[in-house]
C-alpha positions, -999 to +999 in steps of 0.1 A: +173-059-085+139-065-092+107-048-084+075-066-067+042-057-066+012-067-046-018-065-038-046-072-009-082-063-015-102-054+023-138-059+024-161-061-004-140-040-029-140-051-063-117-030-086-130-047-118-168-034-108-161-006-090-147+026-106-124+036-072-101+066-067-068+066-040-071+076-007-040+072+011-001+070-006+031+061+011+055+044+027+056+012+054+088+009+075+101-021+085+135-033+106+151-059+103+146-081+075+103-071+077+112-085+112+093-048+127+065-028+115+077+006+122+049+025+102+020+015+089+001+036+061-037+011+065-036+028+095-038+062+084-077+055+066-105+053+076-124+027+051-135-008+048-134-015+018-105-009+000-075-024-022-037-019-011-012-018-036+027-026-021+050-023-046+091-018-034+105+006-061+139+010-069+148+035-042+134+011-019+154-018-031+187+005-028+180+012+006+171-019+018+201-036+000+225-005+013+210-009+047+220-050+049+179-052+053+182-028+086+156-006+063+134-021+048+103+005+027+078-006+005+053+023-014+021+019-011-015+030-025-044+026-012-077+027-032-113+031-022-144+026-041-158+062-056-192+065-037-222+068-065-243+106-060-278+097-065-297+120-088-325+137-070 
């Protein structure tokens, strides 16, 4: 079983130029061979500019294979830029 990693950038976020912090971590859940999304971690964050990192780790892949694709989990991490503090 191979693990996959996908990165999606939303808004003006650029991780190579901006410091970032993790604002949410969790699992996205799909049913029926990724046809129906049941849980989406993006709905739990209130930021416009962020990076979504999606991985299928060993445990996620084992559940997918063990359930013959009926259940599909992805480990998700949402990173947002750190707001610079003004130096007054």
